[in-house]
N, C-alpha and C positions, 0 to 999 in steps of 0.2 A: 504494500500500500504506500502510495506517495500522497503528499498533501500540499495545498497552497495555503499560505498564512496571510490573513489580512488584519490590520490593526488600524483603528481610527482613534484619534485623540480629540474629543469634543470639548465643549465649553464647561460642562458639568460632570462628564464621565468619559471614560475610555472604554472602547468595545473591541473585541477581537473574535475572529472566527477561524476555524480550521476546516477546510473543505477538501473533497476529492476533486480530481480533474474534471469530473462530470457535474460538479456543483453541489454535491450532497454535503450538507453541513454536519460535520461529525463532532464538533465541540464549539461552544460559545463561552465567552467570559466577559464580565463587566466590572469596572472599578470606578467608583464614584470619587470625585475630587471637587475642590472648591474654586470658584472664581473670586478673586479679591477685588473689592471696590474701596480703595483707600480714601477716595474723594468722590463726590458726585460727578458723574460723567467719565470717571476713569474705570478701566477694567484690566486686570492683570492676572497672569499665571506665574507660578514658580516653575521655571523650566526643568529644574532638577527633580523637584518633588512631584510635579504633575505630569510632565511629558516623559522624562526618562524613567522615573520610577513606575509610572503607569505602564509603559511599554514592557519593562522588565517583568512586572507582576502578571501582565496578561500572557506573555510568552510562557512563563512558568506554569500558570494555570492551564493553558491550552495544551501544553506538552506533557502534563503530568501523566506518567505511566506510558508515554509514547517515546519513540526514538526521534530525537531532534533531527537526526540525519535524514529522516523521511520527508522533511520539508524541502521542496524543490525550488521554492521561490517565496520571498516575502515582499509585500507591498504595503506602504503606509499612506495614511491620509491624516490631515489635522486641520484645526481651525486656522484661518488665515484670511487676509494677510496680516501677520503679526510682526513686531519689531523686537528682536532680542539682540542686545549688544554682547559680544563675547570677546575675551582677550586672546592673546596669541596662542594660548594653550587650548582654546575652545571652551573655556569655562565662562558661564554667564556672569555678567557684571552688574546686572539689575534684573528685576522682574520683567517678563515679556509684556510688552504693550499689545493688547489684543486688537482685533479687527475693528469694524465700524461701530461696535458698541462702546468703544473708547473714544470720547469726543474731546480730549484734552487739547488738541492742536489747532483750535479754531483760529488763533492769531497767525499761526504759521501757514494755514490754508490761505488766508487773505494775502499774506505777504508774498507767498510763492506765486499765487495767481496774478498778483499785480506785476511781479517781476518777469515771469515767463509768458504770461498771456494765456487766457482760457482757450482761445482759438488755436494757438500753437500747440498747447498740450493736448487738445482734442485731436488735432491732426496727427501728432506723433504717437501718442499712446492710445487714442481712442476713448479717453476718459477725461473728465474734469476732476478737480480736487474735491474730495469729500472726507468725512470721518473714516471712510474705508481705506483711504490712500496711505501708502507707506511713507512717501516723501515728507509730508509735513510732520510726521511723528519722528522721523530721523532728525529733521531740523529742530524739533522741540528738544530732543535728547541732546543735540549739540549745543543748543542755546541755554537750556535750563539745567542740564547736568554736565557741566564742563569737566568735572573731575572724572566722571564715567567716560565721557567721550575721549578724553586724553589717553585712556587705556584700551579703547575699543579698536580691535584689529579687524573685525568683520561684523556684518549685520546678517542675522539669520531669522528664519521663521520656523514654525514647528517641525515640518518635514525635513528641512535642511539640517536642523539641530540633531534630529533623531537618526537620519541617514548617515550623518558624519560620525555620530557616536557608534553606529553599527559597523561602518565600513572605512572610515577615515576620509571619505569623499565629501566635499562641500558643494552641493548642487541644488538647483531649483528647476522645476519643470516650467515650460513656457506658459502653460495655462495660469499657474500661480504667479509667474513673473508679470503676466499681463495685468495683474491687479496691484503691482508695485508702482502705481502711478506716482509721479510722472517718469520714473527712471527707465521704463521699458519702451523701446521703439517697436511698436507692433508692425510697422512696415518692413523693418529690417530683421526683426526677430533677435534683437541684441540690446544690450544696455546702451542708453543714449548719453554720450559725453555731454551734450548740450543740456539735457535735463538734469544731469547729476551735478553740474558745475555749481560750486559754492555750497553744496550740501554734503556730498559723499563722493569719495574716490571710487570709481567703478570697480577697482581691484578689491574693494571691501565687500563686493556683492558676489553671490554664488555663481558658479559655472552653470550655464543654461543647457538643459537637455529636454528630451521629450518624455512624457509620463511613463511609458512602458519600456524605456531603456533600462537595461540592467547596468547599474553604475558602479557596482562594487560587490564585494563579498564580506560576510560577517567575519570580523577579526577574532583572533583567539581570546582577546580580552572581553569582547562583547559576547562571545559564545559562552564564556564562563559565567557571565551575569544572567544571560537569557535562557540557557539550555538549548539554544540552537547549535547546530554543528558549525565549526569553522569552515569557511568557504561557501556557506549558503548564499545564493544570489539575492541581491536586494535591488529593487527598482528605484526610480527617482521619486515616486510618490506624487501626491497632488493635494489640493485643498479638499476638505471633507465634503463640501457640497457637490463637487464634481464626481467624487467616488459614489456619493449617494445617488446622483443622477444615473450613473452607469448601472448601479444595482437594480434599477427598475426598468432599464431598457432604453434610456435616452441615447440615441445614436444617429438619427437622420434629421435633416433640416426640417424644421417645424415641430419637432419633439420638444416639449417643455416639461421640466420637473418643478413641482411645488413641494418644497421641503418644510414640513411642520416640525421645526426644531426649536432650539433656544432662541434663535432668530429665524424669521421666515426668510427663505431664500428661494429664488427662482432662476433656473438656467434654461435657455432655449438655444438649440443649435440653429444657426442661420446659414443661408446659402453662401454668404460671403461676409466680409467685415462690415458690421453695422456700427456707424458712429452716431450716437444719439446722446446728448448731454444729460438727459434725465435717467439714462440707464448706464450700465457698465459693459464694456466690450473687451474681449480677450480671445486669443487662440483657444480652440477646443483641444482635446487631449492628443490628437494625432496631427501630424504635419499637414497643412493645407486645409484644416477645418477651423470653423469659427463659432463663437457663441455670443449671445447677449445675456446679461445677468441683472438681477435686481435683488435687493435685500431690505427687509424692515429691521428696525433697531431692536425691538422687543416683541416676542410672541410667546414661545414656551417659557421664556424667562418671566414673562408677565403672569402667566397662569400659575407658575411656581410661587411668585411673589404673593399673589392673592391667596393661594392655599396657605402659605406660611403665616400670612397676616390675619386672615379671617377664619381659618378652619383648623386650627391646631387641635381642637378637641375631637376632630373627626378621625384622627389617627391614620393608620396605614391606608384606609379606604377614602382618604380625603378627596382625591380627584374624582373617584366614582360618585361620591355623594354630591359633590358640587355639580357634576354633569347632570345627575338626576334632578337636582333642584333647578338647574337651568332649563332642562327639557320640559319642566312643568310650567315654565314661563313662555308666553307666546313670542314668536319672532317679532323683533323690534323692541323687546324688553319693556313694553308698555311705556314708550316714550323716553327711555333712558339711552343716552349716547355715551360712548367712551372713545376718547382720543388715546391711542395706545403708544404715545410718544414719551415713554417713561425714561428713555435714555437718548433723547433727541430722535431724529429720524434720518434714515438713509434715503433710498429711492422711494418715490420720485421727487419728494419735496426738498431733499438734500438740506435739512435744517438741523444742525446739531443743537440749536437752542430751543427747539420745540419742546413742549411740556405735555405730560399726560394729564387727563382730566376725565371725570365723570360729570356729565351735564344733564340736567332734567330731573334730578333726584326729588322725590317727594316721600311723604310718610307711609305710602303704601308699598314702597320698594323694599325688598329684602335681599338677602345674600344671593339667592338664585337670580334675581334681576341683574345684580351687579356682575355676576360671573357670566351670565348670558351676554350682557352688554359688552363685557371685555372681549369675549370670543368674537362677537359681531364686529367690534371695533378693529380687531386684527384682520378680520375678513374684509372689512371695508378698505383697509390699507392695501390688501392684496388686490382687491377690485380696482383700486386706483393705479396700481402697478400694471395690471392687465390692460387698462385703458391706455396707459402710456405706451405699452408694447405695441398695441394695435395702431396707435397714432404714428409710431415710429416705423411701421412697416414690418413688425415682427408678430403678426397674429398667429398664435399657436394652432397647429392642426391636430395635435394630440397632447393631452395633459396627463402626466403620471404623478400621483401623490405618494409621498413617503415620509417617514419620520414618526416619532412617538405621538405627535398630535393627531394622527389619523385615527387614533383610538377614541378621540373626543368627537362624537357624532354631531354635536351642536356646532362646533367649529368647522368640521368638514363640510356639513351641508350648507352652512352659511356662506362658505367660500364659493361653492358651486352656484348658489342662488345669487349672490351679489356680483360675482365675477362673470356669470353667464357661461360657465364652462362645465363640461362633463369631466370628471376625474376618474382615471383608471387606477385601481389598486392591485398590486401584484401579490402573489402568494406569500412571499417573505417580506417582512418589514425590518429585517436585520439592519439594513441601511448601508452606510459607507463602508463598514468593514467587509461586507459581502462584495461590494463593488471593488474593494482593494484586492480581495482574493481572486476575483475574476480578472482584474488587470494584471495580477501576477501570472495567472494562467496564460493570458495573451502574450506576456513578456517572454515566456519560455516556449511559446508555440503550442501550448496545450489547447488553446481556443483561438477563435477569431472574434472580433468585436461583435459580430452578428449573433454569436451563440448565447448571448445573455437571455434571450427569450426562452431558451430551454432551461437555463439555470433558474429563472424566476418569472414564470408566466403570469399574465394578467388573470385575476380571478373574479373581480367584480367592478362595477362602475357606479359612481354617484352622479346622478344627473341634476341639472338645475331645475328649480321650481320657481315660477314667477310669483312673487309675493308683493301685494300692495303695500305692506308695512315697510319693506325695504325700498320700494320705489319712492316712498315719502321720506324715509329716514336718511338714505344715502346722500341726497343733495344737501340736507341739513348738516350732515356730518362733514361734508366738504366745506360748507360755509363756516362751520364752527371753528375749524383751524384758521381760516383766513380772518375771522372776526377776533380771534384771541392771540394772533401771532405777535402783535406789538406788545401785549401784556406779557406773554411768555418770554420774549427777548428782554424786556425790562426786568423781569424776575431773575 
């Protein structure tokens, strides 16, 4: 028996799977961890304790009682784009600054946009600067932590850090690099000297490769920690959302994934490079392919926040109880609206100063109303993204849903109803780690990209239902943000 190993490092937990070359999952493991929020608008991970220790623990759990030498390839995915400064020895110098949920670099976004020009950055990288962008966070590090910057030899993200720990190779896949705005020149597939100038030396950035390239082998030192055999092939890896999209069969132009995770994320494969300032653009996982992306700041993180805040007494079944209470409330939450901008917002409003709000509360509303309004608020944000995709010429022809949030029927149905899309759900919702295992299989020739349909076939579909309540509530929700934006910014 031979195995493929896939490991994903998420915002709040790490997941791993061991599969056969035909896609049978023979072992799964999960390890919870924390996201640190030292200040409002900041989000960090301890790279050693969360990323590396998480990978080691998952490898040990998945290989327990098995021969590590039977693993023919390992592929990783992780949250991104993140900013981790490391010294010459590769050791972290500070906590990793996370992706778009970290909104600390607002001043740097404005300064870099003024200096480089939004139009120029859009032409070169395919993106404008947002809280998702790496460049402003690197500049923040340089300006606000000069003692750290003086010792920084390289900038890494989650997969770069882990692949280097496993193999000694410091690499980044082109899809992930496409989100290191504005450093990546999407036209040339290389780091841009012009966009890096005054912020970072391109030599401090990882070597660029494609996702399914085998970039190295597990070293003896890493083997001793993980239980893998020395010499095990390791691929370049990619961002978790891309691996999640692969896991449910996103492969052709027009395919879109909606990921119900800690943050809502959407990826659509496009026929060519799409440049739309309200969306993100990057190469897809294979050379010559492209995608458009969108992400909301808070979604699963918000449901977790509400559970912890309002439902501690519900214990282990808190989510199920809240969903049941929300299902008892009619669509529209009887006039209650929720702006889900609890950590600013990414696409399409690109507003790191946006604030969360419940609006329309009265004394008849209870916990179920608030939880339903919260789910509907996130779904309205997704509908706003889908509108933007259609306006930009990226109307999806097939939508595949994945992630822990698909187990929430209120949220899932509201997304179809408000977005006007049917969503296909596959047999397995393991997610990114399954996509990683499949990409590992592709890397060693055990599969082709089209074989994912056999690994994880579609099992059911959630269709949209026209609802008068949403037809009335959604325009008011859109107006609510516009009407409160000035107040939010002043706060």
